N, C-alpha and C positions, 0 to 999 in steps of 0.2 A: 754418552760414555760410547752407550751400545753400537752406538752409530758410527761414531769415532772409531770403534775396533774392528768394526763389517767391512769400513775405508779405507782401513788400515790394511786389513785382509786382501781385500781385491786388488790393493797397490800392489803389494807383496807378490802375487800371484800375477801380476803385470809383469814386475819387474823379473819375475821366474821367466814367463815366455820371453822379454825381448833377450833375455841369458841367453836362452836357448838359442834364437835368433842369431842371435850374434856369433854363439860358439858353431852355428853353421856355417854362419856368413866366412867366416876365418876359415873355417875347414875347407870351404869352396875356393879362398882364396891361394890358402895351401895348394891345393890344386891347381890352379890356374898358373901359379907360380913356377911351381914343377913342370908343366906341361910346355912344351915349347913353343914360341913365338911363332905364325906365319908369316906369309911374306908381305899379305895385304897391311898385318898390322893391327886389326880390324878387335883382334882376342889380345894384344898387348894393351890396348889404349881402355879394353871394357874392363880387364885387371886391375890397371892404378882406379878407374870409377867404384868399382865394388870396394877396394881397399878403403876409398874414401868414404863411402856408404857404412864400413864398419869403423873406421874410424867416428864419424858423424853419430852411431850408435851409443858406442863406446863413452862420446862425451856427452852424450843426453843420459845414460848411467850414471856417469859418476855425480852430473849435475843434479839428477834428481834425488843419489842417495845424498850430495851434498846438503840440499833443497830438506830432505828429510832430518837429516841430522840438524840443521839450524833451526827447523820447525822443532823437534824436541826440545831443545835445550832450553827456550822459553818458557814452554810447559812446567820444566821443571823449575825453571825459578820463580815462575808464579807461584806453583805450589810451597815452595821452600815460604817464597812471599806471605802467603796465606795462613802458612803454618805459626809465621814469625806473626802474621799481625793477629792471629787466635789466641798467643802466648800473649801478645800483650794487652788484648782484647779483656781476658781471664785474667791478667794482674790487675787490671784496673775494676774490672766486676769485684773480686776479690776484696780492693780494698772500699769501693763501695760500699759492698756487702758490710767490712768492718765497718764504717761509720756509720752506716744506716741500721746495726745493730747497737751499737752505741746509743743512734739518739730515741731507738724503739725503747732500751731501757729507760733512758731517762723520761721518754712521756708515758712509760709503765710504773713509774714511780708517781709521777704526778697524778694519774689516773686514778688512785682510791681517794682520793681526797675530790677530786671533783666527782665521783662514784657516790660519795659520803654528802657531797652537797646537793646533788640531782635525788638522793633520796630524802624527801622533804623538808632540807635546810636541818639538816641533824650533825652540822659540825659543832667544834668546838666554840669556836667563837659565835656562832650564832645561840647557841645554847645557854652560852653565859649573858649575853646582851637578852635574850627573851626573859632569862631573870630577872635582871635588871632593871628591866622595858616596865616589870608587873611589879616591881616594888616600888609603893608611893613615898618612903622616908629614906627610900635608897636601899643600896642590898650592901649588906658586910659580907666578910671572905667567909664566917660561918656557915650562913645561910646558902650564900656560893657552892661551899662544899657538899652541904648535905641536900641542896636542890640539883645539882648539876652531876655529883657525884666523881666527880675532879678532886684527883690529887692536888696536895700543893703547888708544886712544882706547876703541874699542866694549868690549873687557875689561873698562879702568877704569870704564870706565858702568856695565857691570853686576856687578860688584865690589861700586860702591857703593850700589847697587840693593838687591842683596842682603843687604848688612851690615845697611843703614837695617832692613829688612824684618826681621831679627834672622835670618834663617837660616843664616849664615855668622858666624864669629868671626875677627881676624885676629890671630894668635898672639904673629908677631914682622912686621918692614916686609916683607911680597909673600910671605908665607907664611897660607895661607887653610885655617880646617876648619869643618867641617859642627857647626854649635851643636849 
């Protein structure tokens, strides 16, 4: 960016120098037109040559100005395009963040169950299954409640899940055996 600024400054200086030269040439041109033409006509021919140079310099100047304007316009458009793409990217990032936050909260909800499992297989289902495995004649609900220290609702849910998995079987009402 700094290089671009220094280049622009040098171009501006060069344009200013050219403008001064053009002004000087136009002043000389005005003097030549005011002076009477000689018989040989050499000065008369020189004046149109200087006028052509002045016109060429002016044309070059306007071309440079137009070129600089043309160059400046795409940069502005590019800047607006960049701004627009940044806005679009930030909107996408916001929606992605929202999605990832939802996913993280779902994972966080599942994480404690895994933490319990990782801590020596101490889940509710494992505790109930261990008590049933150790019982030779099966385990009834009252022994399961005392040994697992679970409430009636939690115990019944654990028994239901274990029977659905096919790990335990109810031989009679309230008595459970390992399959």
